[in-house]
C-alpha positions in Angstrom: 202.9 102.3 263.9 200.2 103.0 266.5 197.3 105.2 265.3 197.0 108.3 267.5 193.5 109.2 268.5 192.9 113.0 268.5 191.6 114.6 271.7 188.1 115.8 271.8 187.6 119.0 269.6 191.3 119.0 268.8 192.0 120.9 265.7 194.3 119.2 263.1 195.2 120.0 259.5 193.4 118.1 256.7 196.5 116.1 255.9 196.7 114.8 259.4 193.0 113.7 259.3 193.6 112.0 256.0 196.7 110.2 257.4 194.7 109.1 260.4 191.9 107.8 258.2 194.4 105.9 256.0 196.0 104.3 259.1 192.6 103.3 260.5 191.5 101.8 257.2 194.7 99.8 257.1 194.1 98.5 260.7 190.6 97.5 259.7 191.8 95.6 256.6 194.5 94.0 258.6 192.0 92.8 261.2 189.9 91.2 258.4 193.0 89.7 256.8 193.9 88.0 260.0 190.3 86.9 261.0 189.4 85.4 257.6 192.3 82.8 257.5 191.5 81.9 261.1 187.8 81.4 260.1 189.0 79.3 257.2 190.8 77.0 259.6 187.4 76.3 261.2 185.3 76.6 258.1 184.0 73.0 258.4 182.4 73.9 261.7 181.0 77.2 260.3 179.5 75.3 257.3 178.0 72.7 259.7 176.5 75.5 261.7 175.0 77.2 258.7 173.6 73.9 257.3 171.9 73.0 260.6 168.6 74.7 259.6 168.3 72.3 256.7 166.4 69.0 257.1 168.7 66.1 257.9 168.3 64.6 254.4 169.6 67.8 252.7 172.5 68.8 254.9 175.1 67.4 252.5 174.7 70.1 249.9 175.6 69.6 246.2 178.6 71.2 244.5 178.3 71.5 240.7 181.9 72.0 239.7 185.4 71.2 240.9 186.0 74.7 242.3 182.7 75.2 244.0 183.6 73.6 247.4 186.7 75.8 247.7 185.0 79.0 246.5 182.1 78.5 248.9 184.5 77.8 251.8 186.5 80.9 251.0 183.4 83.1 250.7 182.0 81.9 254.0 185.4 82.4 255.6 185.5 86.0 254.4 182.0 86.7 255.7 182.9 85.1 259.1 186.2 87.0 259.1 184.3 90.3 258.7 182.0 89.3 261.5 184.8 88.3 263.8 186.7 91.6 263.1 183.6 93.7 263.5 184.6 95.0 267.0 187.9 96.2 265.6 186.1 97.8 262.6 183.6 99.6 264.8 186.3 100.8 267.2 188.4 102.3 264.3 185.3 104.1 263.0 184.4 105.4 266.4 187.9 106.5 267.2 188.0 108.5 264.0 184.6 110.2 264.5 184.6 110.7 268.3 187.0 113.7 268.6 184.4 115.8 266.6 181.7 115.2 269.2 181.0 116.8 272.6 180.6 114.7 275.7 176.8 114.6 275.6 176.6 113.6 271.9 179.3 111.0 272.5 177.1 109.4 275.3 174.0 109.4 273.1 175.8 107.8 270.2 177.4 105.1 272.4 173.9 104.4 273.9 172.4 104.1 270.4 175.3 101.9 269.2 174.8 99.6 272.2 171.1 99.5 271.4 171.8 98.7 267.8 174.1 95.8 268.7 171.4 94.3 270.9 168.9 94.7 268.1 171.3 93.1 265.6 172.0 90.2 267.9 168.3 89.7 268.4 167.7 89.7 264.7 170.5 87.2 264.1 169.1 84.9 266.7 165.6 85.2 265.3 166.7 84.7 261.7 168.9 81.6 262.5 166.7 80.0 265.2 163.2 80.6 263.9 163.0 82.0 260.4 165.6 79.9 258.5 164.6 76.5 259.8 160.9 77.0 258.9 161.7 78.6 255.5 164.1 75.9 254.3 161.9 73.1 255.5 159.0 74.5 253.6 161.2 75.1 250.5 162.8 71.7 250.5 159.5 69.9 250.9 157.6 71.9 248.2 156.0 69.7 245.5 158.3 66.7 245.9 156.0 64.8 243.6 157.3 66.7 240.6 160.8 67.8 241.8 163.8 66.0 243.2 165.2 68.8 245.3 169.0 69.0 245.5 170.4 71.9 247.5 173.3 73.5 245.7 176.1 74.8 248.1 176.6 78.2 246.6 172.9 79.0 246.3 172.1 77.8 249.8 174.9 79.7 251.6 174.1 82.8 249.6 170.4 82.5 250.6 171.4 82.0 254.3 173.7 85.1 254.2 171.1 87.3 252.5 168.3 86.3 254.8 170.3 86.8 258.0 171.5 90.2 256.8 168.0 91.2 255.8 166.6 90.2 259.2 169.3 92.0 261.1 168.5 95.1 259.0 164.8 94.7 259.8 165.5 94.5 263.5 167.4 97.9 263.3 164.2 99.7 262.4 163.7 101.2 265.9 167.3 102.6 265.8 166.6 104.2 262.4 163.3 105.7 263.7 165.0 107.1 266.9 167.7 108.7 264.7 165.0 110.3 262.4 163.1 111.5 265.5 166.2 113.0 266.9 166.7 114.9 263.6 163.1 116.1 263.6 162.2 114.2 260.4 159.6 112.0 262.3 157.4 112.4 265.4 155.6 109.8 267.5 152.3 111.6 266.8 153.0 111.4 263.0 153.8 107.7 263.3 150.5 107.1 265.1 148.5 109.1 262.6 150.0 107.2 259.7 150.0 103.8 261.3 148.1 102.2 258.4 150.5 103.6 255.8 153.4 102.5 258.0 152.0 99.0 258.1 151.7 99.1 254.3 155.3 100.3 253.9 156.4 97.5 256.3 154.5 94.9 254.2 156.1 96.1 251.0 159.5 96.0 252.6 158.9 92.4 253.8 158.1 91.4 250.2 161.3 93.1 249.0 163.5 91.3 251.5 165.3 88.0 250.6 163.0 84.9 250.8 160.9 83.9 247.9 158.4 81.7 249.9 155.4 82.9 251.9 156.6 81.3 255.1 159.8 83.5 255.1 157.8 86.6 254.1 155.2 86.1 256.9 157.9 85.4 259.5 159.7 88.6 258.5 156.5 90.6 258.4 155.3 89.8 262.0 158.4 91.1 263.8 158.5 94.1 261.5 155.0 95.1 262.6 156.0 94.6 266.2 159.1 96.6 265.7 157.1 99.4 264.1 154.8 99.6 267.2 157.9 99.5 269.4 159.4 102.3 267.4 156.4 104.5 268.1 156.8 103.9 271.8 160.5 104.6 271.8 159.9 107.8 269.7 157.5 109.0 272.4 160.0 108.3 275.1 162.8 110.1 273.2 160.6 113.2 272.7 159.7 113.3 276.4 163.4 113.0 277.4 164.3 115.8 274.9 161.6 118.0 276.2 162.8 117.5 279.8 166.4 118.3 278.8 165.3 121.5 277.0 163.4 122.6 280.1 166.4 121.9 282.4 168.6 123.8 279.9 166.3 126.8 279.9 166.2 126.9 283.7 170.0 126.8 283.9 
């Protein structure tokens, strides 16, 4: 049955809201249930893509157990299925929340969502193209005089997933700052005054992110500092725009 989207500011009983939520959750789960098997059909290409940051000598990862190749393939397919189904998941979430918003708030949230998608894509590209190759090359060449390094499949793909998710989360920093500025929790002046503390917090966050080696940590830290500075600039722009809108509203 097709899920009906409520009109803007349309009132509906609680039971109808719960039924709509249930239907949208079912649609989201169905999207993942369809996308994951499709991803499994192409899991060999996905595994090759994820193994590409490894040095050529380590791209045939080791499986310790008869079930590990299948379990790793299934796990990677599920993650890929969620990624492929993400447009459907976001649309279902938006369709459920949008009727409660006015036109101005809807435009602001859509703009922030588009900005967040751009930041996420940039983080994914940076993590896969720059951070991961350098991190795994450093790790797989560390102290080869004492260690014969064999890359285990489950550990490696878990590492790749956690690093990429961590980098995407880092690149969403400006979006979080803009949201906090909009709520009045932060100001651009406050961010400038506390720049040193902000840099320290960013450094602690970089140490807490996945990546046990100094190369990964430094490569995560540099864009985090740049994003912090960019967040201050964006916060100032958002404050100026809010001030102009308030003046226009007062004159009207």
